[in-house]
Jmol script that loads the backbone (N, CA, C; Angstrom):
load data "model"
ATOM      1  N   MET A   1      96.840 -48.336  -3.506  1.00  0.00           N
ATOM      2  CA  MET A   1      95.517 -47.727  -3.552  1.00  0.00           C
ATOM      3  C   MET A   1      94.696 -48.229  -2.373  1.00  0.00           C
ATOM      4  N   LYS A   2      94.128 -47.305  -1.620  1.00  0.00           N
ATOM      5  CA  LYS A   2      93.309 -47.667  -0.470  1.00  0.00           C
ATOM      6  C   LYS A   2      91.912 -48.077  -0.922  1.00  0.00           C
ATOM      7  N   PRO A   3      91.392 -49.132  -0.337  1.00  0.00           N
ATOM      8  CA  PRO A   3      90.007 -49.505  -0.678  1.00  0.00           C
ATOM      9  C   PRO A   3      89.034 -48.497  -0.063  1.00  0.00           C
ATOM     10  N   TYR A   4      87.934 -48.322  -0.728  1.00  0.00           N
ATOM     11  CA  TYR A   4      86.906 -47.440  -0.190  1.00  0.00           C
ATOM     12  C   TYR A   4      86.225 -48.112   0.986  1.00  0.00           C
ATOM     13  N   LYS A   5      85.811 -47.308   1.954  1.00  0.00           N
ATOM     14  CA  LYS A   5      85.093 -47.852   3.098  1.00  0.00           C
ATOM     15  C   LYS A   5      83.649 -48.123   2.703  1.00  0.00           C
ATOM     16  N   THR A   6      83.162 -49.256   3.161  1.00  0.00           N
ATOM     17  CA  THR A   6      81.773 -49.583   2.879  1.00  0.00           C
ATOM     18  C   THR A   6      80.877 -48.834   3.853  1.00  0.00           C
ATOM     19  N   GLU A   7      79.613 -48.805   3.537  1.00  0.00           N
ATOM     20  CA  GLU A   7      78.640 -48.148   4.406  1.00  0.00           C
ATOM     21  C   GLU A   7      78.632 -48.780   5.794  1.00  0.00           C
ATOM     22  N   ASP A   8      78.785 -50.114   5.871  1.00  0.00           N
ATOM     23  CA  ASP A   8      78.820 -50.803   7.163  1.00  0.00           C
ATOM     24  C   ASP A   8      80.023 -50.368   7.994  1.00  0.00           C
ATOM     25  N   GLN A   9      81.185 -50.206   7.348  1.00  0.00           N
ATOM     26  CA  GLN A   9      82.382 -49.772   8.073  1.00  0.00           C
ATOM     27  C   GLN A   9      82.211 -48.362   8.607  1.00  0.00           C
ATOM     28  N   ILE A  10      81.634 -47.482   7.821  1.00  0.00           N
ATOM     29  CA  ILE A  10      81.419 -46.105   8.255  1.00  0.00           C
ATOM     30  C   ILE A  10      80.461 -46.071   9.433  1.00  0.00           C
ATOM     31  N   SER A  11      79.381 -46.839   9.370  1.00  0.00           N
ATOM     32  CA  SER A  11      78.426 -46.820  10.476  1.00  0.00           C
ATOM     33  C   SER A  11      79.038 -47.434  11.734  1.00  0.00           C
ATOM     34  N   MET A  12      79.912 -48.428  11.589  1.00  0.00           N
ATOM     35  CA  MET A  12      80.572 -49.033  12.744  1.00  0.00           C
ATOM     36  C   MET A  12      81.538 -48.033  13.376  1.00  0.00           C
ATOM     37  N   ILE A  13      82.284 -47.311  12.557  1.00  0.00           N
ATOM     38  CA  ILE A  13      83.192 -46.288  13.069  1.00  0.00           C
ATOM     39  C   ILE A  13      82.402 -45.219  13.821  1.00  0.00           C
ATOM     40  N   THR A  14      81.272 -44.828  13.275  1.00  0.00           N
ATOM     41  CA  THR A  14      80.415 -43.839  13.933  1.00  0.00           C
ATOM     42  C   THR A  14      79.913 -44.370  15.266  1.00  0.00           C
ATOM     43  N   GLU A  15      79.479 -45.621  15.287  1.00  0.00           N
ATOM     44  CA  GLU A  15      78.969 -46.229  16.523  1.00  0.00           C
ATOM     45  C   GLU A  15      80.068 -46.305  17.592  1.00  0.00           C
ATOM     46  N   ILE A  16      81.269 -46.682  17.207  1.00  0.00           N
ATOM     47  CA  ILE A  16      82.386 -46.740  18.146  1.00  0.00           C
ATOM     48  C   ILE A  16      82.680 -45.345  18.697  1.00  0.00           C
ATOM     49  N   GLY A  17      82.626 -44.349  17.838  1.00  0.00           N
ATOM     50  CA  GLY A  17      82.839 -42.964  18.276  1.00  0.00           C
ATOM     51  C   GLY A  17      81.784 -42.502  19.263  1.00  0.00           C
ATOM     52  N   ILE A  18      80.544 -42.874  19.032  1.00  0.00           N
ATOM     53  CA  ILE A  18      79.462 -42.508  19.954  1.00  0.00           C
ATOM     54  C   ILE A  18      79.672 -43.172  21.305  1.00  0.00           C
ATOM     55  N   VAL A  19      80.043 -44.445  21.294  1.00  0.00           N
ATOM     56  CA  VAL A  19      80.296 -45.170  22.545  1.00  0.00           C
ATOM     57  C   VAL A  19      81.505 -44.579  23.262  1.00  0.00           C
ATOM     58  N   ALA A  20      82.523 -44.164  22.518  1.00  0.00           N
ATOM     59  CA  ALA A  20      83.684 -43.507  23.129  1.00  0.00           C
ATOM     60  C   ALA A  20      83.237 -42.256  23.887  1.00  0.00           C
ATOM     61  N   GLY A  21      82.325 -41.511  23.320  1.00  0.00           N
ATOM     62  CA  GLY A  21      81.778 -40.330  24.002  1.00  0.00           C
ATOM     63  C   GLY A  21      81.015 -40.695  25.262  1.00  0.00           C
ATOM     64  N   GLU A  22      80.262 -41.786  25.207  1.00  0.00           N
ATOM     65  CA  GLU A  22      79.518 -42.235  26.387  1.00  0.00           C
ATOM     66  C   GLU A  22      80.473 -42.684  27.490  1.00  0.00           C
ATOM     67  N   ILE A  23      81.553 -43.373  27.106  1.00  0.00           N
ATOM     68  CA  ILE A  23      82.562 -43.787  28.084  1.00  0.00           C
ATOM     69  C   ILE A  23      83.183 -42.546  28.721  1.00  0.00           C
ATOM     70  N   TRP A  24      83.524 -41.579  27.889  1.00  0.00           N
ATOM     71  CA  TRP A  24      84.146 -40.347  28.383  1.00  0.00           C
ATOM     72  C   TRP A  24      83.243 -39.654  29.410  1.00  0.00           C
ATOM     73  N   ARG A  25      81.965 -39.530  29.094  1.00  0.00           N
ATOM     74  CA  ARG A  25      81.031 -38.868  30.022  1.00  0.00           C
ATOM     75  C   ARG A  25      80.913 -39.648  31.329  1.00  0.00           C
ATOM     76  N   ALA A  26      80.857 -40.967  31.233  1.00  0.00           N
ATOM     77  CA  ALA A  26      80.756 -41.796  32.439  1.00  0.00           C
ATOM     78  C   ALA A  26      82.004 -41.655  33.302  1.00  0.00           C
ATOM     79  N   LEU A  27      83.173 -41.667  32.672  1.00  0.00           N
ATOM     80  CA  LEU A  27      84.419 -41.539  33.429  1.00  0.00           C
ATOM     81  C   LEU A  27      84.602 -40.129  33.976  1.00  0.00           C
ATOM     82  N   ASP A  28      84.137 -39.149  33.259  1.00  0.00           N
ATOM     83  CA  ASP A  28      84.224 -37.767  33.736  1.00  0.00           C
ATOM     84  C   ASP A  28      83.388 -37.591  35.001  1.00  0.00           C
ATOM     85  N   ASP A  29      82.287 -38.329  35.065  1.00  0.00           N
ATOM     86  CA  ASP A  29      81.390 -38.261  36.218  1.00  0.00           C
ATOM     87  C   ASP A  29      81.912 -39.086  37.402  1.00  0.00           C
ATOM     88  N   LYS A  30      82.454 -40.280  37.130  1.00  0.00           N
ATOM     89  CA  LYS A  30      82.843 -41.216  38.202  1.00  0.00           C
ATOM     90  C   LYS A  30      84.349 -41.354  38.384  1.00  0.00           C
ATOM     91  N   ASP A  31      85.155 -40.770  37.532  1.00  0.00           N
ATOM     92  CA  ASP A  31      86.610 -40.808  37.559  1.00  0.00           C
ATOM     93  C   ASP A  31      87.199 -42.120  37.062  1.00  0.00           C
ATOM     94  N   GLU A  32      86.852 -43.254  37.670  1.00  0.00           N
ATOM     95  CA  GLU A  32      87.425 -44.535  37.264  1.00  0.00           C
ATOM     96  C   GLU A  32      86.348 -45.607  37.373  1.00  0.00           C
ATOM     97  N   LEU A  33      86.225 -46.426  36.334  1.00  0.00           N
ATOM     98  CA  LEU A  33      85.200 -47.470  36.319  1.00  0.00           C
ATOM     99  C   LEU A  33      85.733 -48.740  35.668  1.00  0.00           C
ATOM    100  N   PRO A  34      85.245 -49.898  36.138  1.00  0.00           N
ATOM    101  CA  PRO A  34      85.573 -51.148  35.446  1.00  0.00           C
ATOM    102  C   PRO A  34      84.635 -51.331  34.249  1.00  0.00           C
ATOM    103  N   ILE A  35      85.033 -52.187  33.337  1.00  0.00           N
ATOM    104  CA  ILE A  35      84.202 -52.447  32.156  1.00  0.00           C
ATOM    105  C   ILE A  35      82.796 -52.885  32.552  1.00  0.00           C
ATOM    106  N   ALA A  36      82.699 -53.735  33.570  1.00  0.00           N
ATOM    107  CA  ALA A  36      81.377 -54.223  33.992  1.00  0.00           C
ATOM    108  C   ALA A  36      80.431 -53.065  34.308  1.00  0.00           C
ATOM    109  N   GLU A  37      80.925 -52.048  34.996  1.00  0.00           N
ATOM    110  CA  GLU A  37      80.077 -50.889  35.314  1.00  0.00           C
ATOM    111  C   GLU A  37      79.817 -50.032  34.086  1.00  0.00           C
ATOM    112  N   LEU A  38      80.807 -49.914  33.204  1.00  0.00           N
ATOM    113  CA  LEU A  38      80.589 -49.140  31.975  1.00  0.00           C
ATOM    114  C   LEU A  38      79.499 -49.767  31.120  1.00  0.00           C
ATOM    115  N   ILE A  39      79.440 -51.083  31.107  1.00  0.00           N
ATOM    116  CA  ILE A  39      78.371 -51.767  30.376  1.00  0.00           C
ATOM    117  C   ILE A  39      77.018 -51.385  30.968  1.00  0.00           C
ATOM    118  N   ASP A  40      76.915 -51.382  32.298  1.00  0.00           N
ATOM    119  CA  ASP A  40      75.655 -51.015  32.953  1.00  0.00           C
ATOM    120  C   ASP A  40      75.290 -49.551  32.710  1.00  0.00           C
ATOM    121  N   VAL A  41      76.269 -48.672  32.814  1.00  0.00           N
ATOM    122  CA  VAL A  41      76.024 -47.233  32.679  1.00  0.00           C
ATOM    123  C   VAL A  41      75.661 -46.851  31.246  1.00  0.00           C
ATOM    124  N   THR A  42      76.369 -47.431  30.274  1.00  0.00           N
ATOM    125  CA  THR A  42      76.166 -47.036  28.876  1.00  0.00           C
ATOM    126  C   THR A  42      75.129 -47.887  28.150  1.00  0.00           C
ATOM    127  N   HIS A  43      74.821 -49.057  28.698  1.00  0.00           N
ATOM    128  CA  HIS A  43      73.906 -50.010  28.053  1.00  0.00           C
ATOM    129  C   HIS A  43      74.447 -50.467  26.695  1.00  0.00           C
ATOM    130  N   CYS A  44      75.783 -50.529  26.589  1.00  0.00           N
ATOM    131  CA  CYS A  44      76.439 -50.984  25.363  1.00  0.00           C
ATOM    132  C   CYS A  44      77.033 -52.365  25.587  1.00  0.00           C
ATOM    133  N   SER A  45      77.294 -53.062  24.499  1.00  0.00           N
ATOM    134  CA  SER A  45      77.884 -54.392  24.600  1.00  0.00           C
ATOM    135  C   SER A  45      79.341 -54.296  25.035  1.00  0.00           C
ATOM    136  N   ARG A  46      79.837 -55.379  25.602  1.00  0.00           N
ATOM    137  CA  ARG A  46      81.239 -55.443  26.018  1.00  0.00           C
ATOM    138  C   ARG A  46      82.155 -55.216  24.810  1.00  0.00           C
ATOM    139  N   ASP A  47      81.787 -55.785  23.672  1.00  0.00           N
ATOM    140  CA  ASP A  47      82.604 -55.613  22.466  1.00  0.00           C
ATOM    141  C   ASP A  47      82.732 -54.142  22.077  1.00  0.00           C
ATOM    142  N   LEU A  48      81.608 -53.433  22.063  1.00  0.00           N
ATOM    143  CA  LEU A  48      81.653 -52.007  21.702  1.00  0.00           C
ATOM    144  C   LEU A  48      82.435 -51.195  22.728  1.00  0.00           C
ATOM    145  N   ILE A  49      82.263 -51.527  24.011  1.00  0.00           N
ATOM    146  CA  ILE A  49      83.017 -50.835  25.065  1.00  0.00           C
ATOM    147  C   ILE A  49      84.515 -51.031  24.825  1.00  0.00           C
ATOM    148  N   LEU A  50      84.926 -52.260  24.533  1.00  0.00           N
ATOM    149  CA  LEU A  50      86.343 -52.541  24.321  1.00  0.00           C
ATOM    150  C   LEU A  50      86.891 -51.847  23.068  1.00  0.00           C
ATOM    151  N   MET A  51      86.103 -51.823  21.997  1.00  0.00           N
ATOM    152  CA  MET A  51      86.554 -51.141  20.786  1.00  0.00           C
ATOM    153  C   MET A  51      86.723 -49.641  21.035  1.00  0.00           C
ATOM    154  N   ALA A  52      85.740 -49.051  21.684  1.00  0.00           N
ATOM    155  CA  ALA A  52      85.791 -47.612  21.965  1.00  0.00           C
ATOM    156  C   ALA A  52      86.912 -47.297  22.962  1.00  0.00           C
ATOM    157  N   ALA A  53      87.101 -48.156  23.948  1.00  0.00           N
ATOM    158  CA  ALA A  53      88.175 -47.955  24.923  1.00  0.00           C
ATOM    159  C   ALA A  53      89.548 -48.040  24.240  1.00  0.00           C
ATOM    160  N   GLY A  54      89.679 -48.968  23.316  1.00  0.00           N
ATOM    161  CA  GLY A  54      90.926 -49.069  22.567  1.00  0.00           C
ATOM    162  C   GLY A  54      91.218 -47.799  21.791  1.00  0.00           C
ATOM    163  N   TRP A  55      90.197 -47.245  21.201  1.00  0.00           N
ATOM    164  CA  TRP A  55      90.342 -45.998  20.452  1.00  0.00           C
ATOM    165  C   TRP A  55      90.788 -44.877  21.398  1.00  0.00           C
ATOM    166  N   LEU A  56      90.082 -44.741  22.538  1.00  0.00           N
ATOM    167  CA  LEU A  56      90.414 -43.693  23.497  1.00  0.00           C
ATOM    168  C   LEU A  56      91.827 -43.875  24.064  1.00  0.00           C
ATOM    169  N   ALA A  57      92.202 -45.114  24.335  1.00  0.00           N
ATOM    170  CA  ALA A  57      93.539 -45.384  24.864  1.00  0.00           C
ATOM    171  C   ALA A  57      94.610 -45.069  23.819  1.00  0.00           C
ATOM    172  N   ARG A  58      94.368 -45.456  22.585  1.00  0.00           N
ATOM    173  CA  ARG A  58      95.333 -45.203  21.506  1.00  0.00           C
ATOM    174  C   ARG A  58      95.551 -43.714  21.307  1.00  0.00           C
ATOM    175  N   GLU A  59      94.510 -42.936  21.511  1.00  0.00           N
ATOM    176  CA  GLU A  59      94.601 -41.482  21.379  1.00  0.00           C
ATOM    177  C   GLU A  59      95.079 -40.819  22.671  1.00  0.00           C
ATOM    178  N   ALA A  60      95.448 -41.634  23.664  1.00  0.00           N
ATOM    179  CA  ALA A  60      95.972 -41.172  24.966  1.00  0.00           C
ATOM    180  C   ALA A  60      94.957 -40.342  25.757  1.00  0.00           C
ATOM    181  N   HIS A  61      93.667 -40.670  25.600  1.00  0.00           N
ATOM    182  CA  HIS A  61      92.627 -39.974  26.353  1.00  0.00           C
ATOM    183  C   HIS A  61      92.287 -40.688  27.654  1.00  0.00           C
ATOM    184  N   ILE A  62      92.516 -42.011  27.701  1.00  0.00           N
ATOM    185  CA  ILE A  62      92.243 -42.770  28.917  1.00  0.00           C
ATOM    186  C   ILE A  62      93.409 -43.711  29.201  1.00  0.00           C
ATOM    187  N   THR A  63      93.449 -44.168  30.446  1.00  0.00           N
ATOM    188  CA  THR A  63      94.374 -45.233  30.812  1.00  0.00           C
ATOM    189  C   THR A  63      93.537 -46.451  31.173  1.00  0.00           C
ATOM    190  N   ILE A  64      94.123 -47.621  30.967  1.00  0.00           N
ATOM    191  CA  ILE A  64      93.437 -48.877  31.275  1.00  0.00           C
ATOM    192  C   ILE A  64      94.375 -49.723  32.113  1.00  0.00           C
ATOM    193  N   LYS A  65      93.838 -50.288  33.195  1.00  0.00           N
ATOM    194  CA  LYS A  65      94.633 -51.202  34.007  1.00  0.00           C
ATOM    195  C   LYS A  65      93.796 -52.427  34.341  1.00  0.00           C
ATOM    196  N   HIS A  66      94.468 -53.535  34.576  1.00  0.00           N
ATOM    197  CA  HIS A  66      93.775 -54.764  34.962  1.00  0.00           C
ATOM    198  C   HIS A  66      93.883 -54.913  36.473  1.00  0.00           C
ATOM    199  N   ALA A  67      92.749 -54.987  37.142  1.00  0.00           N
ATOM    200  CA  ALA A  67      92.724 -55.135  38.602  1.00  0.00           C
ATOM    201  C   ALA A  67      91.386 -55.741  39.008  1.00  0.00           C
ATOM    202  N   GLU A  68      91.406 -56.522  40.065  1.00  0.00           N
ATOM    203  CA  GLU A  68      90.184 -57.097  40.628  1.00  0.00           C
ATOM    204  C   GLU A  68      89.374 -57.881  39.588  1.00  0.00           C
ATOM    205  N   GLY A  69      90.067 -58.544  38.671  1.00  0.00           N
ATOM    206  CA  GLY A  69      89.404 -59.390  37.688  1.00  0.00           C
ATOM    207  C   GLY A  69      88.712 -58.664  36.559  1.00  0.00           C
ATOM    208  N   ASP A  70      88.974 -57.362  36.386  1.00  0.00           N
ATOM    209  CA  ASP A  70      88.343 -56.600  35.314  1.00  0.00           C
ATOM    210  C   ASP A  70      89.334 -55.554  34.813  1.00  0.00           C
ATOM    211  N   TYR A  71      88.990 -54.910  33.723  1.00  0.00           N
ATOM    212  CA  TYR A  71      89.783 -53.796  33.220  1.00  0.00           C
ATOM    213  C   TYR A  71      89.144 -52.507  33.693  1.00  0.00           C
ATOM    214  N   TRP A  72      89.938 -51.656  34.304  1.00  0.00           N
ATOM    215  CA  TRP A  72      89.481 -50.373  34.835  1.00  0.00           C
ATOM    216  C   TRP A  72      89.966 -49.265  33.924  1.00  0.00           C
ATOM    217  N   MET A  73      89.092 -48.301  33.674  1.00  0.00           N
ATOM    218  CA  MET A  73      89.423 -47.182  32.805  1.00  0.00           C
ATOM    219  C   MET A  73      89.333 -45.885  33.563  1.00  0.00           C
ATOM    220  N   LYS A  74      90.214 -44.977  33.191  1.00  0.00           N
ATOM    221  CA  LYS A  74      90.267 -43.672  33.847  1.00  0.00           C
ATOM    222  C   LYS A  74      90.694 -42.637  32.822  1.00  0.00           C
ATOM    223  N   ILE A  75      90.112 -41.436  32.908  1.00  0.00           N
ATOM    224  CA  ILE A  75      90.501 -40.360  32.008  1.00  0.00           C
ATOM    225  C   ILE A  75      91.931 -39.956  32.338  1.00  0.00           C
ATOM    226  N   ARG A  76      92.712 -39.789  31.313  1.00  0.00           N
ATOM    227  CA  ARG A  76      94.085 -39.321  31.496  1.00  0.00           C
ATOM    228  C   ARG A  76      94.031 -37.798  31.569  1.00  0.00           C
ATOM    229  N   ARG A  77      94.274 -37.291  32.747  1.00  0.00           N
ATOM    230  CA  ARG A  77      94.244 -35.834  32.963  1.00  0.00           C
ATOM    231  C   ARG A  77      95.610 -35.259  32.609  1.00  0.00           C
ATOM    232  N   ARG A  78      95.588 -34.222  31.835  1.00  0.00           N
ATOM    233  CA  ARG A  78      96.836 -33.561  31.479  1.00  0.00           C
ATOM    234  C   ARG A  78      97.108 -32.447  32.462  1.00  0.00           C
ATOM    235  N   SER A  79      98.323 -32.363  32.938  1.00  0.00           N
ATOM    236  CA  SER A  79      98.662 -31.285  33.874  1.00  0.00           C
ATOM    237  C   SER A  79      98.829 -29.978  33.116  1.00  0.00           C
ATOM    238  N   SER A  80      98.457 -28.905  33.758  1.00  0.00           N
ATOM    239  CA  SER A  80      98.503 -27.581  33.099  1.00  0.00           C
ATOM    240  C   SER A  80      99.875 -26.971  33.159  1.00  0.00           C
TER     241      SER A  80
END
end "model"
wireframe off; spacefill off
backbone 0.3
color backbone group
């Protein structure tokens, strides 16, 4: 039997989803950004950026690489 989600869990999931959308818009505009810049652009905490990025990466919407001392994110473009 699955436990019911609490109100706090639902609001956190919603917040992560909203931040995922903000990351998507930022990457769509700039193509590739490090976490440090995503924090500045979205005005979100590093923790929320990482949670939302994990969600987007798991769903194969973005790629993440480690370079220049930070994690860089880029939209995964699907070929037609």
